[in-house]
C-alpha positions as CSV (number, residue, x, y, z in Angstrom):
1,M,57.3,39.7,39.8
2,Y,59.6,37.3,41.6
3,T,63.4,37.9,42.0
4,A,65.7,35.0,43.0
5,L,69.4,34.2,42.5
6,L,69.6,31.4,40.1
7,I,72.4,29.3,38.9
8,V,72.5,28.5,35.1
9,A,73.4,24.7,34.5
10,D,73.5,22.4,31.4
11,I,71.1,19.7,33.0
12,R,68.6,17.4,31.4
13,Q,65.7,17.9,33.9
14,P,65.2,21.4,35.4
15,L,63.7,21.5,38.8
16,L,62.3,24.1,41.2
17,G,63.1,23.3,44.9
18,A,61.1,23.8,48.1
19,D,63.2,26.7,49.0
20,F,62.0,28.7,46.0
21,F,58.3,27.9,46.6
22,R,58.6,28.9,50.4
23,Q,60.4,32.2,49.6
24,H,58.0,33.5,47.3
25,N,55.1,32.1,49.4
26,L,53.9,29.8,46.3
27,L,51.7,26.4,46.5
28,V,51.9,24.0,43.9
29,G,48.2,22.5,42.9
30,L,49.1,19.1,41.6
31,R,45.4,18.0,41.0
32,G,44.5,20.9,39.0
33,Q,48.1,21.7,37.6
34,R,48.2,25.1,38.8
35,L,50.9,27.4,40.6
36,I,49.0,29.5,43.4
37,E,50.2,32.7,45.1
38,A,49.2,31.7,48.9
39,D,48.2,35.4,50.0
40,T,45.8,36.1,47.1
41,F,44.9,32.8,45.6
42,L,45.9,33.9,42.3
43,S,46.9,31.0,40.2
44,C,48.4,30.3,36.8
45,P,48.5,27.1,34.8
46,C,51.7,24.9,35.0
47,T,52.7,21.4,33.8
48,V,54.1,18.6,35.6
49,G,56.9,17.0,33.8
50,V,57.2,13.3,33.8
51,T,60.6,11.7,34.4
52,S,62.3,9.0,36.0
53,V,65.1,9.0,38.5
54,T,68.1,7.1,37.2
55,E,70.5,8.0,40.0
56,L,70.3,9.9,43.3
57,A,73.7,11.9,44.0
58,P,74.7,13.7,47.5
59,I,75.9,17.1,47.4
60,E,79.5,17.1,48.2
61,T,80.6,19.4,51.1
62,E,84.0,19.8,52.9
63,S,82.4,18.4,56.2
64,N,80.2,15.6,54.7
65,K,79.9,13.3,57.8
66,L,78.0,10.7,55.5
67,R,80.7,10.2,52.8
68,K,82.1,7.3,54.6
69,I,78.8,5.5,54.7
70,L,77.9,6.2,51.4
71,Q,81.3,5.0,50.0
72,E,80.9,1.7,52.1
73,F,77.2,1.3,50.8
74,P,77.0,2.7,47.5
75,A,73.9,0.7,46.4
76,I,71.7,2.9,48.5
77,L,72.0,5.7,45.9
78,Q,70.4,3.5,43.2
79,P,66.8,3.1,42.9
80,T,66.7,-0.5,42.1
81,F,63.6,-2.4,43.6
82,S,64.0,-5.7,41.8
83,S,66.5,-7.5,44.1
84,A,65.2,-10.8,44.3
85,S,66.7,-11.7,47.8
86,V,66.4,-9.4,50.8
87,K,69.8,-8.6,52.4
88,H,68.2,-7.9,55.9
89,G,65.8,-10.8,56.2
90,V,62.5,-9.0,56.6
91,E,59.9,-9.0,54.1
92,H,56.9,-6.9,54.2
93,H,53.5,-8.1,52.8
94,V,50.2,-6.5,52.8
95,L,47.1,-8.9,52.2
96,T,44.5,-7.4,49.8
97,T,41.6,-9.9,49.7
98,G,38.0,-8.7,49.7
99,P,36.3,-5.4,49.0
100,P,37.7,-2.3,50.7
101,V,36.8,-1.8,54.5
102,H,35.6,2.0,54.2
103,A,34.8,2.7,50.5
104,R,33.1,1.1,47.6
105,A,35.0,0.2,44.5
106,R,34.4,2.9,41.6
107,R,35.3,2.8,38.3
108,L,37.9,5.2,36.9
109,A,37.6,7.5,33.9
110,R,39.3,5.9,30.7
111,E,42.3,8.3,30.9
112,K,42.8,7.7,34.5
113,L,42.6,4.1,34.1
114,A,45.3,4.1,31.4
115,V,47.5,6.1,33.5
116,A,47.0,4.0,36.4
117,K,47.7,0.8,34.3
118,R,50.9,2.2,33.1
119,E,52.1,3.4,36.7
120,F,51.3,-0.1,38.2
121,L,53.4,-1.8,35.3
122,E,56.1,0.6,35.8
123,M,56.2,-0.6,39.6
124,E,55.9,-4.3,38.8
125,K,58.8,-4.0,36.5
126,M,60.9,-2.2,39.0
127,G,60.0,-4.9,41.6
128,I,58.3,-2.6,44.1
129,I,54.7,-4.6,43.7
130,G,53.9,-8.0,42.4
131,K,50.9,-9.9,41.3
């Protein structure tokens, strides 16, 4: 049984934070989709929600030292990766030619391949990666 002070909020996407997991000594097993009690290794199944971040927002406090910077550069809170021009003049490229250096290429299972393709298409649409 876990006890915690919770605040009920009308939100679209619920979220448990790292502070909750740390306080209750819980581990999250993402690969096996399990919630694990760290002392006894007892676990229970859980589901991983899929959502997309539309906007990041800072927590407002009385003595927020970053407020002036955030007001001056509001674009840093928008996760847009499709900017055609780089504002700072630095571009990063990873050349990917030839076989992997330390591992052989292996086929993915059908389900995993479909998920990987969707994720790569999404990253390509966002401008994070390119062909």
